[in-house]
Backbone as a ProteinNet text record, in pm:
[ID]
protein_1_A
[PRIMARY]
MKVIRHIVAHGRVQGVGYRAFVEDAALRLDLEGWVRNRRDGAVEAVFSGDNDVVARMVEACRRGPSAAYVDGVDVADVDAELLRVRPPGERFSVLATV
[TERTIARY]
896.4	796.8	716.9	698.3	621.7	472.7	392.7	246.9	181.8	55.4	-26.1	-155.2	-183.1	-301.7	-387.4	-517.7	-618	-680.5	-690	-755.4	-867.9	-969.2	-1076.2	-1088.9	-1063.4	-1070.7	-1205.1	-1270.2	-1401.9	-1391.8	-1481.3	-1485.1	-1474.7	-1417.7	-1394	-1255.8	-1254	-1128.1	-1120.6	-1222.4	-1217.6	-1222.9	-1147.7	-1143.5	-1054	-969.4	-882.5	-736.3	-703.5	-566.2	-527.1	-625.8	-596.7	-519.9	-561.6	-490.8	-346.7	-324.2	-187.7	-104.2	-165.3	-99.1	-57.3	-148.9	-119.6	-9.8	-21	80.5	218.6	227.6	355.6	415.3	332.9	381.7	424.9	347.3	380.5	511.6	531.5	655.7	775	758.6	866.8	902.4	801.7	824.4	862.8	870.2	908.9	812.6	682.7	580.2	528.4	479.1	407.5	258.7	178.6	34.4	-36.2	-150.8	-232.7	-330.6	-391.5	-494.9	-598.5	-725.2	-831.1	-950	-1026.2	-1153.5	-1259.4	-1358.8	-1476.5	-1597.7	-1694.7	-1815.6	-1893.2	-1873.3	-1944.6	-1879.9	-1773.4	-1708.2	-1585.2	-1558.9	-1440.6	-1319.9	-1204.4	-1082.3	-1028.9	-989.8	-931.7	-791.8	-710.6	-572.5	-524.4	-418.9	-350.6	-202.6	-141.6	0	68.6	186.9	266.7	408.1	458.3	593.2	616.1	725.1	754.3	643.7	612.2	502.5	509.4	625.9	634.8	618.7	664	650.1	504.5	437.4	294.9	214.8	250.9	181.7	196.8	314.6	335.5	246.8	231.3	148	1.8	-43.9	-182.7	-207.2	-112	-126.9	-132.2	-52	-57.5	-195	-255.2	-389.2	-493.7	-473.5	-567.1	-564	-450.3	-438.1	-480.5	-424.9	-453.7	-389.6	-412.4	-359.7	-437.2	-385.2	-445.2	-590.1	-629.4	-766.7	-866	-817.4	-905.7	-958.5	-1071.9	-1123.7	-1153.5	-1069.1	-1081.2	-1164.3	-1283.6	-1371	-1320.8	-1262.5	-1214.3	-1147.8	-1068.1	-999	-1018.1	-1082	-1095.2	-969.1	-913.4	-788.7	-809.7	-761.6	-771.3	-646.4	-602.5	-495.6	-554.5	-482	-528	-412.5	-444.5	-338.1	-292.9	-193.2	-129.4	-221.5	-335	-427.7	-467.4	-488.7	-528.8	-417.7	-292.4	-183.9	-189.9	-248.2	-254.1	-348.6	-422.2	-514	-435.9	-317.5	-238.1	-177.2	-145.1	-84.2	51.5	82.2	210.9	327.7	428.5	548.2	545.5	430.5	421.8	435.2	515.9	535	415.6	369.7	253	169.5	39.2	-48.1	-164.5	-208.5	-333.8	-430.8	-533.7	-627.1	-753.9	-829.4	-957.3	-1059.8	-1155.1	-1263.8	-1346	-1387.1	-1476.3	-1601.2
-3045.7	-3141.2	-3188.5	-3319.9	-3377.2	-3372.3	-3335.7	-3329.2	-3399.4	-3434.1	-3489.9	-3408.8	-3347.5	-3264.1	-3311.3	-3304.3	-3337.1	-3205.7	-3183.4	-3062.2	-3099.2	-3013.6	-3022.9	-2884.5	-2875.9	-2749.5	-2739.5	-2624.2	-2599.4	-2487.2	-2489.2	-2387.5	-2452.4	-2379.2	-2438	-2503	-2628.4	-2698.8	-2830.7	-2861.2	-2979.7	-2934.8	-3006.6	-2973.6	-2854.6	-2815.7	-2699.2	-2731	-2858.8	-2897.5	-2888.6	-2883.1	-2868.1	-2987	-3108.6	-3226.4	-3231.3	-3202.1	-3200.7	-3092.4	-2977	-2867.8	-2914.2	-2981.3	-3029.8	-3135.8	-3229.9	-3334.6	-3273.9	-3182.8	-3121.4	-3046.7	-2967.3	-2891	-2983.6	-3088	-3182	-3254.3	-3294.4	-3362.5	-3268	-3142.9	-3044.8	-3018.3	-3021.8	-2997.6	-3124.6	-3237.9	-3366.7	-3412.7	-3391.9	-3435	-3573	-3642.5	-3767.7	-3738.1	-3826.1	-3810.6	-3847.4	-3784.8	-3813.1	-3699.8	-3701.4	-3605.3	-3678.7	-3636.5	-3695.7	-3600.9	-3617.9	-3547.9	-3616.6	-3537.7	-3593.8	-3568	-3655.4	-3642.1	-3514.5	-3455.5	-3331.8	-3208.2	-3227.1	-3116	-3062.8	-3110.2	-3067.2	-3153.2	-3111.8	-3190.6	-3206.6	-3329.4	-3351.2	-3406.5	-3380.7	-3425.8	-3446.6	-3526.7	-3547.1	-3520.3	-3443.8	-3410.6	-3447.5	-3506.6	-3542.5	-3489.8	-3420.7	-3366.1	-3269.3	-3194.6	-3094	-2989.7	-2942	-2848.8	-2728.1	-2664.8	-2545	-2576	-2692.7	-2731.6	-2763.4	-2834.5	-2864.1	-2734.4	-2640.1	-2510.7	-2439.2	-2446.1	-2387.4	-2456.2	-2588.7	-2664	-2624.3	-2609.3	-2568.8	-2430.6	-2339.5	-2206.7	-2216.1	-2304.8	-2325.5	-2375.8	-2462.2	-2514.2	-2403.8	-2305.8	-2192.7	-2108.9	-2107.1	-2034	-2121.6	-2242.6	-2333.7	-2286.6	-2361.6	-2320.7	-2199.9	-2137.1	-2012.7	-2028.2	-2145.2	-2165.1	-2195.8	-2219.7	-2254.1	-2128.2	-2144.7	-2042.2	-2113.2	-2091.8	-2160.8	-2074.7	-2125.5	-2055.1	-2069	-2183.5	-2207.7	-2343.1	-2359.3	-2485.2	-2520.9	-2634.3	-2686.4	-2764.6	-2744.5	-2809.7	-2876.4	-3002	-3074.7	-3159.2	-3166.9	-3260	-3399.9	-3497	-3635.8	-3727.5	-3854.5	-3950.3	-4022.3	-4105.8	-4172.8	-4269.7	-4303.2	-4396.7	-4348.4	-4219.1	-4167.5	-4178	-4187.2	-4206.2	-4344.1	-4439	-4577.1	-4594.5	-4491.3	-4497.3	-4507.5	-4450.9	-4452.8	-4590.7	-4621.7	-4751.9	-4767.6	-4888.3	-4912.8	-4874.3	-4814.6	-4779.2	-4643.4	-4578.9	-4445.8	-4338.8	-4238.7	-4128.2	-4033.2	-4000.5	-3915	-3970.2	-3983.1	-4048.3	-3957.6	-3973	-3917	-4034.1	-4026.3	-4137.8	-4118.5	-4223.9	-4220.1	-4137.3	-4084.1	-4005.1	-4088.6	-4024.8	-4090.2	-4008.4
291.4	334.5	213.3	202.6	92.1	124.8	24.2	39	-79.3	-62.7	-171.3	-174.8	-290.8	-303.9	-420.4	-399.4	-501.2	-543.9	-675.2	-723.6	-819	-822.3	-921	-982.7	-1113.2	-1185.9	-1255.9	-1240.7	-1299.8	-1403	-1499.6	-1603.5	-1740.1	-1835.6	-1967.6	-1962.7	-1915.5	-1892.9	-1970.4	-2047.5	-2133.2	-2278.5	-2362.3	-2504.1	-2535.8	-2440.2	-2458	-2426.9	-2412.8	-2384.1	-2237.6	-2150.3	-2006.9	-1950.9	-1984.2	-1931.5	-1980.1	-2107.7	-2161.4	-2093.5	-2068.2	-1996.2	-1856.6	-1786.1	-1651.6	-1655.9	-1749	-1759.2	-1785.5	-1880.3	-1914	-1794.5	-1727.1	-1611.7	-1498.5	-1471.3	-1363.8	-1392.4	-1517.4	-1553.4	-1542.6	-1586.4	-1575.1	-1428.9	-1341.5	-1198.5	-1123.2	-1195.5	-1137.6	-1027.1	-1050.2	-955.4	-992.4	-893.9	-916.6	-916.9	-982.2	-976.3	-1104.3	-1125.7	-1242.6	-1268.3	-1389.1	-1426.7	-1510.8	-1502	-1584	-1594.7	-1702.5	-1718.9	-1635.2	-1596.8	-1530.5	-1618.2	-1608.9	-1692	-1662.4	-1545.4	-1510.9	-1573.6	-1655.3	-1722.8	-1652.4	-1532.8	-1457.6	-1495.7	-1451.1	-1461.6	-1320.4	-1286.2	-1153.5	-1167.3	-1064.4	-1065.7	-923.5	-910.7	-783.4	-807.7	-717	-725.8	-595.2	-607.3	-490.5	-510	-408.6	-414.6	-300.9	-310.4	-208.7	-205.6	-86.6	-66.2	-159.6	-172.1	-254.7	-403.4	-447	-587.1	-618.8	-529.2	-548.3	-548.4	-463.4	-461.1	-595.2	-656.7	-789.6	-892.9	-880.6	-974.5	-959.1	-837.3	-813.7	-874.2	-859.7	-920	-1071.7	-1130.6	-1275.8	-1316.5	-1235.6	-1264.5	-1259.1	-1174.3	-1165.3	-1294.1	-1362.6	-1489.5	-1606.7	-1614.9	-1725.3	-1854.9	-1963.1	-2093.7	-2146.2	-2250.3	-2299.9	-2346.4	-2396.1	-2445.3	-2333.6	-2213.4	-2100.8	-2033.3	-1964.8	-1875.6	-1743.9	-1645.3	-1516.9	-1422.7	-1385.6	-1291.4	-1148.6	-1118.8	-983.2	-973.1	-868.5	-842.5	-695.9	-671.6	-535.4	-502.7	-383.2	-342.9	-208.5	-197.1	-69.9	-49.4	74.9	109.8	115.4	59	57.8	96.8	116	148.2	20.7	36.1	-77.8	-152	-95.1	-159.6	-299.8	-316.5	-447.7	-551.9	-509.8	-606.6	-670.9	-601.9	-651.9	-770.4	-805	-918.5	-1050.2	-1055	-1179.5	-1202.8	-1327.3	-1358.9	-1288.8	-1244.7	-1178.2	-1268.9	-1209.6	-1282.7	-1350.5	-1355.3	-1417	-1309.6	-1337.9	-1243.7	-1247.8	-1371.2	-1387.8	-1502.4	-1483.1	-1580.4	-1620.7	-1745.6	-1793	-1794.6	-1710.7	-1692.9	-1773.5	-1787.3	-1858.7	-1781.4	-1853.4	-1795.4	-1698.3	-1588.4	-1490.9	-1471.9
[MASK]
++++++++++++++++++++++++++++++++++++++++++++++++++++++++++++++++++++++++++++++++++++++++++++++++++

């Protein structure tokens, strides 16, 4: 079953390669979506794919890269509208900070 999940990662997740880590993992898992920094210090992302693959991605986000310290990850099911934030034609995007 295909799902779309929105995550917000909290902790030391900016300036430590977290977005690159997420992009690399998402591409390896063949997921659609995007990742971006937020001005409040969090990182948010949207993943679309098979339920078990997205679940693996969310678990990877809970760990993050070695330089990160993830305090927590909020997860919510969302609809396809949030996928439209990425540029047309891109499977997975790193977006500008909001």
